[in-house]
C-alpha positions in Angstrom: -6.4 3.4 1.9 -9.4 1.6 3.3 -8.6 -2.1 3.9 -10.2 -4.6 1.6 -12.2 -7.3 3.4 -13.9 -10.5 2.6 -17.3 -11.4 4.0 -17.4 -13.6 7.0 -18.6 -17.1 6.4 -21.1 -17.3 9.2 -22.6 -15.4 12.1 -20.6 -15.3 15.3 -22.4 -12.7 17.3 -24.4 -13.1 20.5 -27.8 -13.2 18.7 -26.8 -16.1 16.4 -29.9 -18.3 16.0 -32.4 -15.5 16.4 -34.6 -14.9 13.4 -36.1 -11.5 12.8 -38.8 -10.6 10.4 -38.0 -7.0 9.5 -40.9 -4.9 8.4 -39.1 -1.6 8.8 -37.7 0.9 6.3 -36.0 4.3 6.0 -33.5 4.8 8.9 -35.1 4.4 12.4 -36.0 0.7 12.1 -33.4 -0.3 9.5 -30.6 1.0 11.7 -31.9 -1.0 14.6 -32.2 -4.2 12.6 -28.8 -3.9 11.2 -27.3 -3.6 14.7 -29.1 -6.8 15.6 -28.0 -8.5 12.3 -24.4 -7.5 12.9 -24.7 -9.1 16.3 -25.7 -12.4 14.7 -29.4 -12.3 14.1 -30.8 -13.6 10.9 -32.8 -10.7 9.5 -35.3 -11.1 6.7 -36.2 -7.7 5.3 -39.7 -7.7 4.0 -40.2 -5.1 1.2 -43.3 -4.4 -0.9 -44.3 -2.1 -3.9 -45.9 0.3 -1.5 -47.3 3.5 -2.9 -44.2 4.6 -4.8 -44.3 5.6 -8.4 -42.6 2.5 -9.7 -39.7 1.0 -7.9 -41.0 0.2 -4.4 -39.1 -1.4 -1.6 -37.4 0.6 1.1 -37.4 4.2 0.0 -33.7 4.6 1.1 -32.8 2.3 -1.8 -33.4 5.3 -4.1 -31.9 8.1 -2.0 -28.6 9.5 -3.2 -26.4 8.6 -6.1 -24.9 5.4 -7.4 -21.7 5.1 -9.4 -21.6 4.3 -13.1 -23.7 1.3 -14.0 -24.4 0.3 -10.4 -28.1 -0.7 -9.8 -30.2 2.2 -8.8 -31.7 0.3 -5.9 -28.4 0.4 -4.0 -28.2 4.0 -2.8 -25.5 5.0 -0.3 -27.7 5.3 2.8 -29.3 2.0 2.1 -25.8 0.4 1.8 -24.8 1.8 5.2 -27.7 0.4 7.2 -28.9 -2.8 5.5 -26.0 -5.2 5.4 -26.4 -8.7 6.9 -30.0 -8.9 5.7 -31.9 -10.9 3.1 -34.6 -9.1 1.1 -38.0 -10.7 0.4 -40.3 -8.7 -2.0 -44.0 -9.4 -1.7 -47.1 -7.3 -2.5 -49.0 -6.9 0.8 -52.1 -6.0 -1.2 -52.2 -9.7 -2.3 -53.9 -12.0 0.2 -51.7 -14.8 -0.9 -48.6 -12.8 -0.1 -49.9 -12.1 3.4 -50.5 -15.8 3.9 -46.8 -16.4 3.0 -45.8 -13.8 5.5 -47.9 -15.5 8.2 -46.1 -18.8 7.4 -42.8 -17.0 7.7 -43.9 -15.6 11.1 -44.1 -19.1 12.5 -40.3 -19.5 12.1 -39.4 -16.1 13.6 -38.5 -15.1 17.1 -39.0 -11.4 16.6 -41.1 -9.1 14.4 -39.7 -5.6 14.0 -42.1 -3.3 12.2 -42.4 0.4 11.4 -45.5 0.2 9.3 -48.4 2.2 10.8 -50.1 0.0 13.2 -53.6 0.5 11.7 -52.2 -0.8 8.4 -50.8 -3.9 10.2 -54.2 -4.5 11.7 -55.9 -4.3 8.3 -53.4 -7.0 7.0 -53.9 -9.2 10.1 -50.2 -8.7 11.0 -50.7 -6.8 14.2 -49.6 -8.3 17.5 -52.9 -9.8 18.6 -53.2 -11.6 15.2 -49.6 -12.7 15.1 -49.5 -14.1 18.6 -52.3 -16.5 17.5 -49.8 -17.9 15.0 -46.7 -17.6 17.2 -47.7 -17.2 20.9 -44.1 -16.4 22.1 -43.3 -13.8 19.5 -41.4 -10.7 20.5 -43.2 -8.0 18.5 -41.5 -4.6 18.5 -43.2 -1.7 16.8 -41.3 1.4 15.8 -43.9 4.2 16.1 -43.8 7.9 15.8 -45.9 8.5 18.9 -47.1 6.4 21.7 -50.4 4.7 21.1 -52.0 6.2 24.2 -51.6 9.8 23.1 -53.5 12.1 20.7 -50.7 12.0 18.1 -50.9 8.2 17.7 -50.8 7.0 14.1 -49.7 10.3 12.7 -46.7 10.5 10.3 -43.4 10.9 12.0 -40.0 11.7 10.4 -36.8 12.9 11.9 -37.5 16.6 11.1 -40.9 16.4 12.8 -39.6 14.6 15.9 -36.7 17.1 16.3 -39.2 19.9 16.1 -41.6 18.2 18.6 -39.1 16.9 21.2 -37.3 20.1 22.1 -34.2 19.4 19.9 -35.2 22.2 17.6 -35.1 24.7 20.4 -31.5 24.0 21.6 -29.5 26.1 19.1 -31.7 29.1 19.7 -30.9 28.8 23.4 -27.2 28.5 22.6 -26.3 31.3 20.1 -29.0 34.0 20.7 -30.5 33.5 17.2 -34.2 33.1 18.1 -35.0 31.0 15.0 -35.5 27.4 15.9 -33.3 25.0 13.9 -32.9 21.3 13.6 -29.5 19.5 13.8 -28.0 18.5 10.5 -28.0 14.8 11.2 -30.8 12.2 11.5 -30.4 12.1 15.3 -34.0 11.3 16.0 -34.0 8.3 13.6 -30.7 7.0 14.8 -31.1 7.5 18.5 -34.6 5.9 18.3 -33.0 3.0 16.4 -30.7 2.5 19.4 -33.7 2.4 21.7 -35.3 -0.1 19.4 -32.3 -2.4 19.2 -32.0 -2.4 23.0 -35.7 -3.1 23.4 -35.5 -6.2 21.2 -32.6 -7.7 23.2 -34.3 -6.9 26.5 -37.5 -8.6 25.3 -35.6 -11.6 24.1 -33.9 -11.8 27.5 -37.3 -11.8 29.2 -38.4 -14.5 26.7 -35.4 -16.6 27.5 -36.1 -16.5 31.2 -39.9 -16.9 31.1 -40.9 -18.3 27.7 -43.1 -15.3 27.2 -43.3 -13.1 24.1 -44.7 -9.6 24.3 -45.6 -6.4 22.4 -43.0 -3.6 22.7 -43.7 -0.1 21.4 -40.8 2.2 20.7 -42.2 5.7 20.1 -39.9 8.3 18.6 -41.3 11.4 20.3 -41.1 9.9 23.8 -37.6 8.4 23.1 -36.2 11.7 21.8 -37.8 13.9 24.5 -36.2 11.6 27.1 -32.9 11.8 25.1 -33.0 15.6 24.9 -34.0 16.2 28.5 -31.3 14.0 30.2 -29.3 17.2 30.7 -31.6 19.9 29.4 -34.4 19.5 32.0 -31.8 21.0 34.3 -33.3 23.5 36.9 -36.8 22.7 35.6 -36.5 19.2 37.0 -37.5 20.5 40.4 -41.1 21.2 41.5 -41.5 24.1 41.5 -38.7 24.9 39.0 -35.7 26.9 40.4 -34.2 28.2 37.1 -33.6 27.6 33.5 -34.0 24.9 30.9 -30.7 23.8 29.4 -27.5 22.5 30.9 -25.4 25.7 31.3 -22.1 24.2 30.1 -23.7 22.7 27.0 -26.0 25.6 25.9 -23.0 27.8 25.5 -22.1 29.5 22.3 -18.4 29.2 23.1 -18.6 25.4 23.5 -17.1 24.5 20.2 -13.8 23.3 18.7 -11.2 25.9 19.6 -9.1 27.5 16.9 -5.3 26.9 16.8 -2.6 28.4 14.6 -3.2 25.7 11.9 -6.5 24.1 12.7 -8.9 23.3 15.6 -8.9 21.1 18.7 -11.5 19.7 20.9 -10.5 20.7 24.4 -12.1 20.1 27.7 -10.3 20.5 31.0 -12.9 19.2 33.4 -11.6 18.7 36.9 -10.3 21.4 39.2 -6.7 20.0 38.8 -7.0 20.0 35.0 -8.2 23.6 34.9 -5.3 24.6 37.3 -2.8 23.0 34.9 -4.4 24.6 31.9 -4.3 28.1 33.6 -0.6 27.6 34.2 0.2 26.6 30.6 -1.9 29.5 29.3 0.1 31.9 31.6 -3.0 32.8 33.6 -1.8 31.5 37.0 -1.8 34.9 38.5 -5.0 36.2 36.8 -7.7 33.9 35.6 -6.8 31.1 38.0 -7.6 33.5 40.9 -10.8 34.9 39.4 -13.6 33.8 41.8 -15.8 33.0 38.9 -13.5 30.1 38.0 -12.4 29.0 41.4 -14.1 25.5 41.5 -16.4 23.2 39.5 -19.6 24.8 40.7 -18.7 28.4 40.0 -17.1 27.5 36.6 -20.3 25.8 35.7 -22.2 29.1 36.2 -19.6 31.0 34.1 -18.7 28.6 31.3 -19.5 31.2 28.6 -16.9 33.6 29.9 -14.4 30.8 30.6 -14.7 29.2 27.2 -14.4 32.6 25.5 -11.1 33.0 27.2 -9.8 29.6 26.1 -9.7 30.5 22.4 -7.7 33.6 23.1 -4.8 31.4 24.0 -5.3 28.3 21.8 -4.7 30.4 18.7 -1.2 31.1 19.9 0.0 27.5 19.2 -0.4 24.8 16.6 -2.6 21.8 17.0 0.4 19.5 17.4 1.9 21.8 20.0 -1.3 21.7 22.1 -1.5 17.9 21.8 2.2 17.6 22.9 1.6 19.9 25.9 -1.7 18.7 27.2 -1.7 14.9 26.6 1.1 14.2 29.1 -1.0 16.1 31.7 -4.1 14.0 30.9 -6.0 17.1 30.0 -8.7 15.9 27.5 -7.7 17.2 24.0 -8.2 15.9 20.5 -7.5 17.2 17.0 -10.7 18.2 15.2 -11.4 15.9 12.2 -13.2 17.2 9.2 -15.3 14.6 7.5 -12.5 14.3 4.9 -10.1 13.4 7.7 -11.9 10.5 9.2 -10.6 7.7 7.0 -7.0 8.8 7.8 -7.5 9.2 11.6 -4.8 7.1 13.2 -7.1 5.5 15.8 -9.8 4.6 13.3 -7.2 3.2 11.0 -5.6 1.1 13.8 -8.9 -0.4 14.8 -9.8 -1.1 11.1 -13.0 0.9 11.4 -13.5 1.7 7.7 -13.6 -1.4 5.5 -14.0 -2.0 1.8 -16.0 -4.8 0.3 -16.6 -5.9 -3.3 -20.3 -6.3 -4.2 -20.8 -8.4 -7.3 -23.1 -5.8 -8.8 -22.3 -2.5 -7.1 -18.5 -2.8 -7.1 -16.3 -1.7 -4.3 -18.1 0.1 -1.4 -17.2 1.0 2.1 -18.6 -0.1 5.4 -18.0 0.9 9.1 -17.3 -2.1 11.1 -19.7 -2.9 14.0 -18.4 -0.6 16.8 -19.2 -2.6 19.9 -16.6 -5.3 20.7 -17.7 -8.6 22.1 -14.8 -10.7 23.4 -16.6 -14.1 23.1 -19.2 -13.5 20.4 -17.9 -10.9 18.0 -20.2 -9.1 15.5 -19.3 -9.5 11.9 -20.2 -8.6 8.3 -21.3 -11.7 6.3 -23.8 -10.4 3.8 -23.8 -7.5 1.3 -26.8 -5.2 1.5 -29.3 -7.0 -0.6 -30.8 -6.2 -4.0 -34.6 -5.6 -3.9 -36.2 -9.0 -3.5 -32.9 -10.8 -4.0 -33.8 -13.6 -1.6 -37.5 -14.0 -2.1 -37.5 -17.5 -3.7 -34.7 -18.7 -1.3 -36.5 -17.7 1.9 -39.9 -18.9 0.8 -38.4 -22.3 -0.2 -36.7 -22.5 3.2 -40.0 -21.9 5.0 -41.8 -24.5 3.0 -39.1 -27.0 3.9 -39.0 -26.0 7.6 -42.7 -25.8 8.5 -43.8 -29.4 8.1 -41.3 -30.4 10.7 -42.3 -27.5 13.0 -46.1 -28.1 12.8 
């Protein structure tokens, strides 16, 4: 069973006291701002009718299914990346609404936006306009492509960025199937969201030291090309290139969970000593261990396909638990494979209370993953349910009206 939890009463994270106007949606920006909200920031999520056929707001509100009579604007992906935020619903086509936003800006430390920048310029909510209102604002724009390049301003979604960044080429280099494919996860959105969250905190650190705000651009294509080529630039990193694209050990069709008698394990002997021990346990001490292809780290790296193919010929001979019992005492990296259905019962995830259940007054019980990063002095927490569309509009606008006279 997933443990039932109550919302925390107040923010305790390291960003407590930071106010963020969140003009992001979907996954990239919303994931970033939830991380910041978990870490204590007050995040005000600005939503508008947009160009949708009726309901408006963040499109992720409407993705997926909801149980029974739960509100339709509380879809499962929205629930997963929009906690700890307040929702303000304003029609950006209305000049009066834009003026309200500009008043809100005066009280903010950060603007996080994923609206196309030309649209922000038309609204007078671009960086140059906003810094006239709030000179020390940290303005972070989640873009598809950097503003200096020919793709600037074009639409960008996870599928497009996986295709453009080289990610879509990796599986074809791995398994021999020449068809490009994208990975079945929103890796470009989520990894770019991590870049964005880090960029916000770095800019806030600069502001704390100098008093200066700044404009920060977080372009998905550049982020994901950098992310992909960390290991896959490989022999092409030299000028002139000396070999292939793709880290040999990773673009390996035999790099996968290994089958056991009753399941699968993740297994990775890594050092020379670990491989020597594994060869002995496998009964290969007089054969494979003496094969010059597997003699040391460098030669094994050139022959990982052959080596990993051999591994599964022996892992199938024992059960998962037998392998864990044999390899863990030797500190050989090994882990039981979890299917998605297994995750909530994983002993480690249960012990750290990773999956938590909350009672939303309108949605009913729903599950959350606790903030994974652990701060010893300023712990992240969950203190607000994901908001209904426009749930806090009147509340936030009233606060701003009360705050601004003293601030002006």
